[in-house]
C-alpha positions as CSV (number, residue, x, y, z in Angstrom):
1,M,13.3,-71.8,12.1
2,K,11.5,-69.7,14.4
3,T,11.0,-66.1,13.5
4,T,9.5,-64.7,16.5
5,S,10.1,-65.1,20.2
6,E,7.2,-65.5,23.1
7,V,5.9,-62.3,24.2
8,F,6.9,-63.5,27.9
9,L,10.4,-64.4,28.6
10,Y,11.2,-65.7,32.1
11,K,14.7,-66.1,33.0
12,N,13.7,-69.8,35.2
13,E,11.9,-70.9,31.5
14,I,15.1,-70.0,29.2
15,E,17.7,-72.3,29.1
16,W,21.4,-71.0,29.0
17,E,23.5,-72.2,25.8
18,P,26.7,-72.7,25.8
19,A,28.6,-70.2,24.1
20,G,31.8,-71.2,24.2
21,E,34.0,-71.6,27.2
22,G,33.4,-70.2,30.3
23,V,30.6,-68.3,28.3
24,R,27.0,-68.5,27.8
25,R,24.0,-67.3,27.3
26,Q,19.8,-66.1,26.8
27,I,18.1,-65.3,24.0
28,M,15.2,-63.1,26.0
29,G,13.5,-62.2,22.4
30,Y,13.1,-61.7,18.7
31,D,11.7,-60.9,15.6
32,K,13.5,-60.5,12.5
33,Q,14.0,-56.9,13.0
34,I,16.1,-57.3,16.5
35,M,17.2,-59.6,19.1
36,L,18.1,-59.3,22.8
37,V,21.0,-61.2,24.2
38,K,21.9,-62.0,27.4
39,V,25.4,-63.3,27.8
40,E,27.4,-64.7,31.0
41,F,31.0,-64.8,31.3
42,Q,33.6,-66.1,33.8
43,K,36.7,-64.6,34.7
44,G,39.2,-65.2,31.9
45,A,37.0,-66.2,29.5
46,I,37.3,-64.8,25.5
47,G,35.0,-63.8,23.1
48,S,37.0,-64.0,20.5
49,A,37.7,-61.9,18.0
50,H,34.6,-62.1,15.1
51,S,32.3,-60.2,12.7
52,H,29.2,-60.3,11.6
53,P,26.5,-58.3,9.1
54,H,24.2,-56.9,12.1
55,T,23.9,-54.2,14.3
56,Q,25.3,-55.2,17.3
57,S,25.0,-52.8,20.6
58,T,26.2,-54.1,23.5
59,Y,25.1,-53.4,27.7
60,V,27.6,-54.4,30.6
61,V,25.3,-55.1,33.2
62,S,27.7,-56.7,35.2
63,G,31.7,-58.0,35.7
64,V,34.5,-56.1,33.9
65,F,35.7,-56.4,30.5
66,E,38.2,-55.5,28.2
67,F,37.2,-54.9,23.9
68,T,38.6,-55.1,21.0
69,I,36.7,-53.1,18.3
70,N,38.2,-52.1,15.2
71,G,42.0,-52.1,16.9
72,V,40.5,-50.3,19.4
73,T,40.9,-51.5,23.5
74,K,39.3,-50.2,25.6
75,T,38.0,-51.5,29.1
76,V,34.5,-51.4,30.0
77,S,32.6,-52.4,33.4
78,E,28.8,-52.1,34.4
79,G,27.0,-49.3,33.5
80,D,29.0,-49.0,29.5
81,G,27.8,-49.6,26.8
82,L,29.0,-50.0,23.2
83,Y,28.3,-50.1,19.5
84,I,29.6,-52.1,17.0
85,A,29.3,-51.0,13.5
86,P,27.8,-54.1,10.9
87,D,31.1,-56.2,9.7
88,V,33.6,-54.5,11.8
89,V,36.1,-57.4,14.0
90,H,35.6,-57.2,17.7
91,G,36.1,-59.5,20.7
92,T,36.9,-59.5,24.6
93,K,38.2,-60.6,27.3
94,C,36.5,-61.2,30.5
95,I,38.0,-59.3,33.7
96,E,35.6,-60.1,36.3
97,P,33.0,-62.2,36.2
98,G,30.1,-60.4,35.0
99,I,26.8,-60.5,32.3
100,L,26.4,-57.9,28.9
101,I,23.0,-57.6,27.7
102,D,24.0,-57.8,23.3
103,A,21.3,-56.4,20.5
104,F,21.6,-57.0,17.1
105,S,19.8,-55.8,14.5
106,P,18.5,-57.5,12.2
107,M,17.9,-61.3,14.6
108,R,21.1,-63.2,14.4
109,E,19.3,-66.5,12.3
110,D,22.4,-68.2,13.2
111,F,21.5,-68.3,17.2
112,I,18.4,-70.0,16.9
113,A,18.6,-72.0,13.6
114,K,19.1,-75.3,16.1
115,K,15.4,-74.2,17.2
């Protein structure tokens, strides 16, 4: 498994990977300590409730999302951000199509295991 991305990553050169029905992602850079991922959602797409041992911070580039984090549900939109502690159950529903930028620490090895 590769543990460091290229230095320069161009959106037109990175393949979109399926990440669920109506959801796809581009991995925008990583090493063992951090990973940046762009995630595109279609209206109504669901990011199923899950947890992982990684710290996650998410920035809403566009769209409207209903997030549930640790049992609390709130709506976020363009310019908003979220912090998700390790092992906390979280999920989202896309209300209006949009893009999220997720940062993980450490990197999500499961996202690149097949590469």
